[in-house]
Backbone atoms as SQL, in Angstrom:
CREATE TABLE atoms (id INTEGER PRIMARY KEY, chain TEXT, resi INTEGER, resn TEXT, atom TEXT, x REAL, y REAL, z REAL);
INSERT INTO atoms VALUES
  (1, 'A', 1, 'MET', 'N', -14.690, -12.211, -15.582),
  (2, 'A', 1, 'MET', 'CA', -14.872, -10.904, -16.172),
  (3, 'A', 1, 'MET', 'C', -13.522, -10.228, -16.369),
  (4, 'A', 2, 'ALA', 'N', -12.582, -10.930, -16.956),
  (5, 'A', 2, 'ALA', 'CA', -11.259, -10.368, -17.191),
  (6, 'A', 2, 'ALA', 'C', -11.323, -9.357, -18.330),
  (7, 'A', 3, 'LYS', 'N', -10.522, -8.325, -18.178),
  (8, 'A', 3, 'LYS', 'CA', -10.489, -7.290, -19.204),
  (9, 'A', 3, 'LYS', 'C', -9.324, -7.550, -20.156),
  (10, 'A', 4, 'LYS', 'N', -9.409, -6.976, -21.343),
  (11, 'A', 4, 'LYS', 'CA', -8.340, -7.094, -22.317),
  (12, 'A', 4, 'LYS', 'C', -7.131, -6.297, -21.837),
  (13, 'A', 5, 'SER', 'N', -5.941, -6.761, -22.207),
  (14, 'A', 5, 'SER', 'CA', -4.748, -5.995, -21.846),
  (15, 'A', 5, 'SER', 'C', -4.758, -4.690, -22.624),
  (16, 'A', 6, 'GLY', 'N', -4.285, -3.632, -21.995),
  (17, 'A', 6, 'GLY', 'CA', -4.251, -2.333, -22.643),
  (18, 'A', 6, 'GLY', 'C', -5.495, -1.505, -22.397),
  (19, 'A', 7, 'SER', 'N', -6.531, -2.087, -21.807),
  (20, 'A', 7, 'SER', 'CA', -7.727, -1.317, -21.509),
  (21, 'A', 7, 'SER', 'C', -7.571, -0.652, -20.150),
  (22, 'A', 8, 'LYS', 'N', -8.574, 0.086, -19.747),
  (23, 'A', 8, 'LYS', 'CA', -8.518, 0.796, -18.473),
  (24, 'A', 8, 'LYS', 'C', -8.555, -0.178, -17.306),
  (25, 'A', 9, 'PRO', 'N', -7.969, 0.196, -16.149),
  (26, 'A', 9, 'PRO', 'CA', -8.045, -0.669, -14.971),
  (27, 'A', 9, 'PRO', 'C', -9.491, -0.820, -14.510),
  (28, 'A', 10, 'MET', 'N', -9.764, -1.919, -13.814),
  (29, 'A', 10, 'MET', 'CA', -11.116, -2.174, -13.325),
  (30, 'A', 10, 'MET', 'C', -11.489, -1.154, -12.257),
  (31, 'A', 11, 'THR', 'N', -12.746, -0.762, -12.234),
  (32, 'A', 11, 'THR', 'CA', -13.225, 0.138, -11.199),
  (33, 'A', 11, 'THR', 'C', -13.549, -0.672, -9.947),
  (34, 'A', 12, 'LYS', 'N', -13.782, 0.014, -8.851),
  (35, 'A', 12, 'LYS', 'CA', -14.135, -0.657, -7.601),
  (36, 'A', 12, 'LYS', 'C', -15.395, -1.504, -7.791),
  (37, 'A', 13, 'THR', 'N', -16.383, -0.964, -8.457),
  (38, 'A', 13, 'THR', 'CA', -17.636, -1.679, -8.697),
  (39, 'A', 13, 'THR', 'C', -17.398, -2.939, -9.523),
  (40, 'A', 14, 'GLU', 'N', -16.582, -2.830, -10.560),
  (41, 'A', 14, 'GLU', 'CA', -16.283, -3.984, -11.399),
  (42, 'A', 14, 'GLU', 'C', -15.534, -5.068, -10.620),
  (43, 'A', 15, 'ILE', 'N', -14.616, -4.644, -9.760),
  (44, 'A', 15, 'ILE', 'CA', -13.865, -5.599, -8.944),
  (45, 'A', 15, 'ILE', 'C', -14.805, -6.338, -8.003),
  (46, 'A', 16, 'MET', 'N', -15.679, -5.596, -7.332),
  (47, 'A', 16, 'MET', 'CA', -16.628, -6.215, -6.398),
  (48, 'A', 16, 'MET', 'C', -17.563, -7.179, -7.134),
  (49, 'A', 17, 'ARG', 'N', -18.040, -6.794, -8.306),
  (50, 'A', 17, 'ARG', 'CA', -18.932, -7.649, -9.086),
  (51, 'A', 17, 'ARG', 'C', -18.202, -8.919, -9.525),
  (52, 'A', 18, 'SER', 'N', -16.957, -8.775, -9.984),
  (53, 'A', 18, 'SER', 'CA', -16.186, -9.920, -10.445),
  (54, 'A', 18, 'SER', 'C', -15.931, -10.917, -9.309),
  (55, 'A', 19, 'ILE', 'N', -15.539, -10.407, -8.147),
  (56, 'A', 19, 'ILE', 'CA', -15.311, -11.286, -6.992),
  (57, 'A', 19, 'ILE', 'C', -16.615, -11.954, -6.581),
  (58, 'A', 20, 'SER', 'N', -17.697, -11.208, -6.620),
  (59, 'A', 20, 'SER', 'CA', -19.009, -11.742, -6.273),
  (60, 'A', 20, 'SER', 'C', -19.389, -12.896, -7.195),
  (61, 'A', 21, 'GLU', 'N', -19.188, -12.714, -8.490),
  (62, 'A', 21, 'GLU', 'CA', -19.516, -13.755, -9.457),
  (63, 'A', 21, 'GLU', 'C', -18.611, -14.971, -9.312),
  (64, 'A', 22, 'THR', 'N', -17.317, -14.744, -9.053),
  (65, 'A', 22, 'THR', 'CA', -16.353, -15.836, -8.932),
  (66, 'A', 22, 'THR', 'C', -16.611, -16.688, -7.697),
  (67, 'A', 23, 'THR', 'N', -16.966, -16.050, -6.585),
  (68, 'A', 23, 'THR', 'CA', -17.135, -16.755, -5.318),
  (69, 'A', 23, 'THR', 'C', -18.572, -17.151, -5.022),
  (70, 'A', 24, 'ASN', 'N', -19.495, -16.747, -5.875),
  (71, 'A', 24, 'ASN', 'CA', -20.931, -17.005, -5.655),
  (72, 'A', 24, 'ASN', 'C', -21.428, -16.422, -4.335),
  (73, 'A', 25, 'LEU', 'N', -20.866, -15.286, -3.944),
  (74, 'A', 25, 'LEU', 'CA', -21.329, -14.550, -2.766),
  (75, 'A', 25, 'LEU', 'C', -22.105, -13.324, -3.224),
  (76, 'A', 26, 'ALA', 'N', -22.972, -12.841, -2.350),
  (77, 'A', 26, 'ALA', 'CA', -23.694, -11.612, -2.658),
  (78, 'A', 26, 'ALA', 'C', -22.702, -10.450, -2.687),
  (79, 'A', 27, 'LYS', 'N', -22.974, -9.474, -3.544),
  (80, 'A', 27, 'LYS', 'CA', -22.078, -8.331, -3.680),
  (81, 'A', 27, 'LYS', 'C', -21.916, -7.604, -2.346),
  (82, 'A', 28, 'LYS', 'N', -22.999, -7.502, -1.570),
  (83, 'A', 28, 'LYS', 'CA', -22.906, -6.809, -0.279),
  (84, 'A', 28, 'LYS', 'C', -21.999, -7.566, 0.681),
  (85, 'A', 29, 'ASP', 'N', -21.930, -8.900, 0.568),
  (86, 'A', 29, 'ASP', 'CA', -21.018, -9.687, 1.402),
  (87, 'A', 29, 'ASP', 'C', -19.563, -9.431, 1.017),
  (88, 'A', 30, 'VAL', 'N', -19.300, -9.318, -0.279),
  (89, 'A', 30, 'VAL', 'CA', -17.948, -9.026, -0.758),
  (90, 'A', 30, 'VAL', 'C', -17.523, -7.641, -0.285),
  (91, 'A', 31, 'VAL', 'N', -18.427, -6.673, -0.373),
  (92, 'A', 31, 'VAL', 'CA', -18.132, -5.311, 0.095),
  (93, 'A', 31, 'VAL', 'C', -17.832, -5.334, 1.591),
  (94, 'A', 32, 'ALA', 'N', -18.606, -6.107, 2.365),
  (95, 'A', 32, 'ALA', 'CA', -18.387, -6.204, 3.815),
  (96, 'A', 32, 'ALA', 'C', -17.021, -6.814, 4.124),
  (97, 'A', 33, 'VAL', 'N', -16.619, -7.822, 3.357),
  (98, 'A', 33, 'VAL', 'CA', -15.303, -8.448, 3.554),
  (99, 'A', 33, 'VAL', 'C', -14.189, -7.449, 3.246),
  (100, 'A', 34, 'MET', 'N', -14.327, -6.703, 2.160),
  (101, 'A', 34, 'MET', 'CA', -13.301, -5.714, 1.799),
  (102, 'A', 34, 'MET', 'C', -13.203, -4.609, 2.848),
  (103, 'A', 35, 'GLU', 'N', -14.331, -4.168, 3.388),
  (104, 'A', 35, 'GLU', 'CA', -14.312, -3.154, 4.441),
  (105, 'A', 35, 'GLU', 'C', -13.675, -3.706, 5.706),
  (106, 'A', 36, 'ALA', 'N', -13.942, -4.964, 6.038),
  (107, 'A', 36, 'ALA', 'CA', -13.329, -5.596, 7.209),
  (108, 'A', 36, 'ALA', 'C', -11.816, -5.713, 7.022),
  (109, 'A', 37, 'LEU', 'N', -11.383, -6.034, 5.805),
  (110, 'A', 37, 'LEU', 'CA', -9.949, -6.120, 5.502),
  (111, 'A', 37, 'LEU', 'C', -9.291, -4.757, 5.674),
  (112, 'A', 38, 'ALA', 'N', -9.941, -3.708, 5.180),
  (113, 'A', 38, 'ALA', 'CA', -9.409, -2.342, 5.327),
  (114, 'A', 38, 'ALA', 'C', -9.299, -1.964, 6.803),
  (115, 'A', 39, 'ASP', 'N', -10.286, -2.344, 7.609),
  (116, 'A', 39, 'ASP', 'CA', -10.240, -2.057, 9.046),
  (117, 'A', 39, 'ASP', 'C', -9.083, -2.793, 9.721),
  (118, 'A', 40, 'GLU', 'N', -8.856, -4.046, 9.344),
  (119, 'A', 40, 'GLU', 'CA', -7.751, -4.821, 9.921),
  (120, 'A', 40, 'GLU', 'C', -6.403, -4.202, 9.556),
  (121, 'A', 41, 'ILE', 'N', -6.265, -3.752, 8.328),
  (122, 'A', 41, 'ILE', 'CA', -5.025, -3.097, 7.903),
  (123, 'A', 41, 'ILE', 'C', -4.821, -1.819, 8.704),
  (124, 'A', 42, 'GLN', 'N', -5.871, -1.034, 8.868),
  (125, 'A', 42, 'GLN', 'CA', -5.772, 0.201, 9.637),
  (126, 'A', 42, 'GLN', 'C', -5.363, -0.087, 11.081),
  (127, 'A', 43, 'ASN', 'N', -5.967, -1.080, 11.709),
  (128, 'A', 43, 'ASN', 'CA', -5.626, -1.415, 13.093),
  (129, 'A', 43, 'ASN', 'C', -4.179, -1.865, 13.227),
  (130, 'A', 44, 'ALA', 'N', -3.666, -2.593, 12.244),
  (131, 'A', 44, 'ALA', 'CA', -2.285, -3.074, 12.303),
  (132, 'A', 44, 'ALA', 'C', -1.280, -1.951, 12.077),
  (133, 'A', 45, 'LEU', 'N', -1.621, -0.975, 11.232),
  (134, 'A', 45, 'LEU', 'CA', -0.659, 0.067, 10.859),
  (135, 'A', 45, 'LEU', 'C', -0.730, 1.325, 11.708),
  (136, 'A', 46, 'LYS', 'N', -1.808, 1.527, 12.465),
  (137, 'A', 46, 'LYS', 'CA', -1.895, 2.746, 13.257),
  (138, 'A', 46, 'LYS', 'C', -0.858, 2.711, 14.381),
  (139, 'A', 47, 'GLY', 'N', -0.673, 3.837, 15.054),
  (140, 'A', 47, 'GLY', 'CA', 0.377, 3.995, 16.047),
  (141, 'A', 47, 'GLY', 'C', 0.438, 2.917, 17.107),
  (142, 'A', 48, 'SER', 'N', -0.698, 2.423, 17.578),
  (143, 'A', 48, 'SER', 'CA', -0.699, 1.408, 18.623),
  (144, 'A', 48, 'SER', 'C', -0.665, -0.011, 18.061),
  (145, 'A', 49, 'GLY', 'N', -0.692, -0.166, 16.740),
  (146, 'A', 49, 'GLY', 'CA', -0.668, -1.486, 16.108),
  (147, 'A', 49, 'GLY', 'C', 0.741, -2.024, 15.972),
  (148, 'A', 50, 'VAL', 'N', 0.863, -3.226, 15.430),
  (149, 'A', 50, 'VAL', 'CA', 2.165, -3.875, 15.285),
  (150, 'A', 50, 'VAL', 'C', 3.012, -3.262, 14.175),
  (151, 'A', 51, 'GLY', 'N', 2.403, -2.554, 13.237),
  (152, 'A', 51, 'GLY', 'CA', 3.158, -1.875, 12.189),
  (153, 'A', 51, 'GLY', 'C', 3.349, -2.680, 10.921),
  (154, 'A', 52, 'VAL', 'N', 2.846, -3.914, 10.892),
  (155, 'A', 52, 'VAL', 'CA', 2.999, -4.764, 9.711),
  (156, 'A', 52, 'VAL', 'C', 1.695, -5.503, 9.471),
  (157, 'A', 53, 'PHE', 'N', 1.298, -5.608, 8.194),
  (158, 'A', 53, 'PHE', 'CA', 0.125, -6.402, 7.834),
  (159, 'A', 53, 'PHE', 'C', 0.461, -7.158, 6.564),
  (160, 'A', 54, 'THR', 'N', 0.191, -8.456, 6.554),
  (161, 'A', 54, 'THR', 'CA', 0.479, -9.289, 5.393),
  (162, 'A', 54, 'THR', 'C', -0.802, -9.914, 4.864),
  (163, 'A', 55, 'ILE', 'N', -1.002, -9.796, 3.571),
  (164, 'A', 55, 'ILE', 'CA', -2.039, -10.561, 2.895),
  (165, 'A', 55, 'ILE', 'C', -1.284, -11.747, 2.299),
  (166, 'A', 56, 'PRO', 'N', -1.432, -12.939, 2.909),
  (167, 'A', 56, 'PRO', 'CA', -0.591, -14.086, 2.557),
  (168, 'A', 56, 'PRO', 'C', -0.511, -14.341, 1.056),
  (169, 'A', 57, 'GLY', 'N', 0.729, -14.455, 0.589),
  (170, 'A', 57, 'GLY', 'CA', 0.985, -14.750, -0.807),
  (171, 'A', 57, 'GLY', 'C', 0.894, -13.571, -1.752),
  (172, 'A', 58, 'LEU', 'N', 0.443, -12.408, -1.256),
  (173, 'A', 58, 'LEU', 'CA', 0.276, -11.264, -2.153),
  (174, 'A', 58, 'LEU', 'C', 1.170, -10.091, -1.773),
  (175, 'A', 59, 'ILE', 'N', 0.846, -9.428, -0.653),
  (176, 'A', 59, 'ILE', 'CA', 1.590, -8.222, -0.290),
  (177, 'A', 59, 'ILE', 'C', 1.882, -8.163, 1.202),
  (178, 'A', 60, 'LYS', 'N', 2.899, -7.376, 1.529),
  (179, 'A', 60, 'LYS', 'CA', 3.248, -7.073, 2.916),
  (180, 'A', 60, 'LYS', 'C', 3.265, -5.554, 3.031),
  (181, 'A', 61, 'ILE', 'N', 2.501, -5.026, 3.991),
  (182, 'A', 61, 'ILE', 'CA', 2.399, -3.588, 4.193),
  (183, 'A', 61, 'ILE', 'C', 3.083, -3.270, 5.513),
  (184, 'A', 62, 'GLU', 'N', 4.022, -2.316, 5.498),
  (185, 'A', 62, 'GLU', 'CA', 4.782, -1.977, 6.691),
  (186, 'A', 62, 'GLU', 'C', 4.726, -0.479, 6.965),
  (187, 'A', 63, 'ARG', 'N', 4.672, -0.134, 8.254),
  (188, 'A', 63, 'ARG', 'CA', 4.763, 1.254, 8.689),
  (189, 'A', 63, 'ARG', 'C', 6.219, 1.487, 9.086),
  (190, 'A', 64, 'LYS', 'N', 6.803, 2.587, 8.599),
  (191, 'A', 64, 'LYS', 'CA', 8.195, 2.890, 8.912),
  (192, 'A', 64, 'LYS', 'C', 8.290, 4.316, 9.422),
  (193, 'A', 65, 'LYS', 'N', 8.853, 4.478, 10.618),
  (194, 'A', 65, 'LYS', 'CA', 9.038, 5.809, 11.187),
  (195, 'A', 65, 'LYS', 'C', 10.345, 6.399, 10.659),
  (196, 'A', 66, 'ILE', 'N', 10.259, 7.585, 10.090),
  (197, 'A', 66, 'ILE', 'CA', 11.421, 8.296, 9.564),
  (198, 'A', 66, 'ILE', 'C', 11.786, 9.383, 10.573),
  (199, 'A', 67, 'PRO', 'N', 13.001, 9.353, 11.118),
  (200, 'A', 67, 'PRO', 'CA', 13.374, 10.357, 12.111),
  (201, 'A', 67, 'PRO', 'C', 13.523, 11.753, 11.499),
  (202, 'A', 68, 'ALA', 'N', 13.468, 12.760, 12.357),
  (203, 'A', 68, 'ALA', 'CA', 13.644, 14.147, 11.911),
  (204, 'A', 68, 'ALA', 'C', 15.060, 14.323, 11.384),
  (205, 'A', 69, 'ARG', 'N', 15.202, 15.232, 10.413),
  (206, 'A', 69, 'ARG', 'CA', 16.514, 15.507, 9.850),
  (207, 'A', 69, 'ARG', 'C', 16.860, 16.973, 10.116),
  (208, 'A', 70, 'PRO', 'N', 18.005, 17.231, 10.722),
  (209, 'A', 70, 'PRO', 'CA', 18.370, 18.627, 11.007),
  (210, 'A', 70, 'PRO', 'C', 18.756, 19.377, 9.725),
  (211, 'A', 71, 'ALA', 'N', 18.695, 20.702, 9.798),
  (212, 'A', 71, 'ALA', 'CA', 19.109, 21.536, 8.668),
  (213, 'A', 71, 'ALA', 'C', 20.619, 21.436, 8.503),
  (214, 'A', 72, 'LYS', 'N', 21.080, 21.561, 7.265),
  (215, 'A', 72, 'LYS', 'CA', 22.518, 21.522, 6.978),
  (216, 'A', 72, 'LYS', 'C', 22.854, 22.713, 6.102),
  (217, 'A', 73, 'LYS', 'N', 23.979, 23.325, 6.389),
  (218, 'A', 73, 'LYS', 'CA', 24.424, 24.474, 5.606),
  (219, 'A', 73, 'LYS', 'C', 25.666, 24.103, 4.814),
  (220, 'A', 74, 'GLY', 'N', 25.750, 24.632, 3.617),
  (221, 'A', 74, 'GLY', 'CA', 26.933, 24.443, 2.784),
  (222, 'A', 74, 'GLY', 'C', 27.142, 23.016, 2.317),
  (223, 'A', 75, 'VAL', 'N', 26.096, 22.358, 1.881),
  (224, 'A', 75, 'VAL', 'CA', 26.191, 20.988, 1.381),
  (225, 'A', 75, 'VAL', 'C', 26.374, 21.039, -0.127),
  (226, 'A', 76, 'MET', 'N', 27.314, 20.236, -0.630),
  (227, 'A', 76, 'MET', 'CA', 27.575, 20.202, -2.066),
  (228, 'A', 76, 'MET', 'C', 26.500, 19.346, -2.743),
  (229, 'A', 77, 'VAL', 'N', 25.689, 19.979, -3.600),
  (230, 'A', 77, 'VAL', 'CA', 24.646, 19.279, -4.339),
  (231, 'A', 77, 'VAL', 'C', 24.798, 19.640, -5.812),
  (232, 'A', 78, 'LEU', 'N', 25.087, 18.646, -6.630),
  (233, 'A', 78, 'LEU', 'CA', 25.258, 18.855, -8.071),
  (234, 'A', 78, 'LEU', 'C', 26.276, 19.954, -8.374),
  (235, 'A', 79, 'GLY', 'N', 27.367, 19.942, -7.643),
  (236, 'A', 79, 'GLY', 'CA', 28.436, 20.899, -7.888),
  (237, 'A', 79, 'GLY', 'C', 28.205, 22.289, -7.330),
  (238, 'A', 80, 'GLN', 'N', 27.148, 22.494, -6.566),
  (239, 'A', 80, 'GLN', 'CA', 26.860, 23.797, -5.980),
  (240, 'A', 80, 'GLN', 'C', 26.667, 23.641, -4.473),
  (241, 'A', 81, 'LEU', 'N', 27.064, 24.679, -3.739),
  (242, 'A', 81, 'LEU', 'CA', 26.818, 24.676, -2.304),
  (243, 'A', 81, 'LEU', 'C', 25.385, 25.119, -2.044),
  (244, 'A', 82, 'ARG', 'N', 24.677, 24.347, -1.235),
  (245, 'A', 82, 'ARG', 'CA', 23.289, 24.671, -0.925),
  (246, 'A', 82, 'ARG', 'C', 23.020, 24.444, 0.551),
  (247, 'A', 83, 'ASP', 'N', 21.993, 25.117, 1.036),
  (248, 'A', 83, 'ASP', 'CA', 21.527, 24.891, 2.395),
  (249, 'A', 83, 'ASP', 'C', 20.322, 23.960, 2.315),
  (250, 'A', 84, 'LEU', 'N', 20.366, 22.868, 3.082),
  (251, 'A', 84, 'LEU', 'CA', 19.250, 21.930, 3.103),
  (252, 'A', 84, 'LEU', 'C', 18.391, 22.217, 4.321),
  (253, 'A', 85, 'PRO', 'N', 17.082, 22.385, 4.130),
  (254, 'A', 85, 'PRO', 'CA', 16.198, 22.693, 5.262),
  (255, 'A', 85, 'PRO', 'C', 15.987, 21.453, 6.146),
  (256, 'A', 86, 'ALA', 'N', 15.584, 21.698, 7.372),
  (257, 'A', 86, 'ALA', 'CA', 15.263, 20.612, 8.288),
  (258, 'A', 86, 'ALA', 'C', 13.962, 19.945, 7.848),
  (259, 'A', 87, 'LYS', 'N', 13.834, 18.663, 8.149),
  (260, 'A', 87, 'LYS', 'CA', 12.604, 17.942, 7.854),
  (261, 'A', 87, 'LYS', 'C', 12.094, 17.328, 9.151),
  (262, 'A', 88, 'PRO', 'N', 10.817, 17.458, 9.426),
  (263, 'A', 88, 'PRO', 'CA', 10.264, 16.866, 10.647),
  (264, 'A', 88, 'PRO', 'C', 10.162, 15.343, 10.520),
  (265, 'A', 89, 'ALA', 'N', 10.021, 14.682, 11.659),
  (266, 'A', 89, 'ALA', 'CA', 9.822, 13.235, 11.651),
  (267, 'A', 89, 'ALA', 'C', 8.524, 12.920, 10.905),
  (268, 'A', 90, 'SER', 'N', 8.486, 11.764, 10.261),
  (269, 'A', 90, 'SER', 'CA', 7.289, 11.378, 9.514),
  (270, 'A', 90, 'SER', 'C', 7.119, 9.866, 9.568),
  (271, 'A', 91, 'VAL', 'N', 6.005, 9.418, 9.048),
  (272, 'A', 91, 'VAL', 'CA', 5.713, 7.990, 8.975),
  (273, 'A', 91, 'VAL', 'C', 5.424, 7.645, 7.526),
  (274, 'A', 92, 'LYS', 'N', 6.113, 6.638, 7.011),
  (275, 'A', 92, 'LYS', 'CA', 5.925, 6.193, 5.628),
  (276, 'A', 92, 'LYS', 'C', 5.259, 4.824, 5.644),
  (277, 'A', 93, 'VAL', 'N', 4.575, 4.499, 4.575),
  (278, 'A', 93, 'VAL', 'CA', 3.974, 3.184, 4.406),
  (279, 'A', 93, 'VAL', 'C', 4.643, 2.535, 3.205),
  (280, 'A', 94, 'ARG', 'N', 5.132, 1.320, 3.415),
  (281, 'A', 94, 'ARG', 'CA', 5.812, 0.589, 2.352),
  (282, 'A', 94, 'ARG', 'C', 4.989, -0.652, 2.022),
  (283, 'A', 95, 'VAL', 'N', 4.731, -0.861, 0.738),
  (284, 'A', 95, 'VAL', 'CA', 3.981, -2.033, 0.284),
  (285, 'A', 95, 'VAL', 'C', 4.917, -2.848, -0.600),
  (286, 'A', 96, 'ARG', 'N', 5.127, -4.106, -0.210),
  (287, 'A', 96, 'ARG', 'CA', 6.031, -4.976, -0.969),
  (288, 'A', 96, 'ARG', 'C', 5.263, -6.153, -1.551),
  (289, 'A', 97, 'ALA', 'N', 5.574, -6.481, -2.783),
  (290, 'A', 97, 'ALA', 'CA', 4.986, -7.659, -3.427),
  (291, 'A', 97, 'ALA', 'C', 5.704, -8.897, -2.914),
  (292, 'A', 98, 'LEU', 'N', 4.940, -9.928, -2.576),
  (293, 'A', 98, 'LEU', 'CA', 5.519, -11.181, -2.128),
  (294, 'A', 98, 'LEU', 'C', 5.735, -12.121, -3.310),
  (295, 'A', 99, 'LYS', 'N', 6.399, -13.236, -3.051),
  (296, 'A', 99, 'LYS', 'CA', 6.832, -14.162, -4.095),
  (297, 'A', 99, 'LYS', 'C', 5.697, -14.617, -5.017),
  (298, 'A', 100, 'ASN', 'N', 4.554, -14.993, -4.447),
  (299, 'A', 100, 'ASN', 'CA', 3.439, -15.473, -5.282),
  (300, 'A', 100, 'ASN', 'C', 2.921, -14.399, -6.220),
  (301, 'A', 101, 'LEU', 'N', 2.841, -13.151, -5.749),
  (302, 'A', 101, 'LEU', 'CA', 2.381, -12.054, -6.607),
  (303, 'A', 101, 'LEU', 'C', 3.385, -11.808, -7.728),
  (304, 'A', 102, 'LYS', 'N', 4.662, -11.857, -7.403),
  (305, 'A', 102, 'LYS', 'CA', 5.682, -11.673, -8.435),
  (306, 'A', 102, 'LYS', 'C', 5.606, -12.779, -9.487),
  (307, 'A', 103, 'ALA', 'N', 5.306, -14.001, -9.039),
  (308, 'A', 103, 'ALA', 'CA', 5.191, -15.116, -9.969),
  (309, 'A', 103, 'ALA', 'C', 3.978, -14.949, -10.890),
  (310, 'A', 104, 'MET', 'N', 2.889, -14.331, -10.383),
  (311, 'A', 104, 'MET', 'CA', 1.708, -14.102, -11.206),
  (312, 'A', 104, 'MET', 'C', 2.003, -13.158, -12.357),
  (313, 'A', 105, 'VAL', 'N', 2.856, -12.182, -12.105),
  (314, 'A', 105, 'VAL', 'CA', 3.155, -11.146, -13.090),
  (315, 'A', 105, 'VAL', 'C', 4.213, -11.630, -14.079),
  (316, 'A', 106, 'GLY', 'N', 5.217, -12.312, -13.559),
  (317, 'A', 106, 'GLY', 'CA', 6.356, -12.702, -14.393),
  (318, 'A', 106, 'GLY', 'C', 6.254, -14.022, -14.933);
């Protein structure tokens, strides 16, 4: 059930139906697998998890802690002196394409 290039992206329902048809599994089984995958990603990325989750050959998802940044006064930005406000510590999520996914596209 591939779509033409230039058309709208597939919806969640269309993706589930396509995977169901390709694998000859019931749609509810495909939905259960996708929900289980989402749970595994959540467990790996949450605070007590390892911080990294890889879907082999496709993507690597990483949790990265960004430290707090103090306020700075009189910083030269675009030729003007400005005061930069402090930023609290945060957590970012980085998703990287792996070699096989890059090969699919290129």
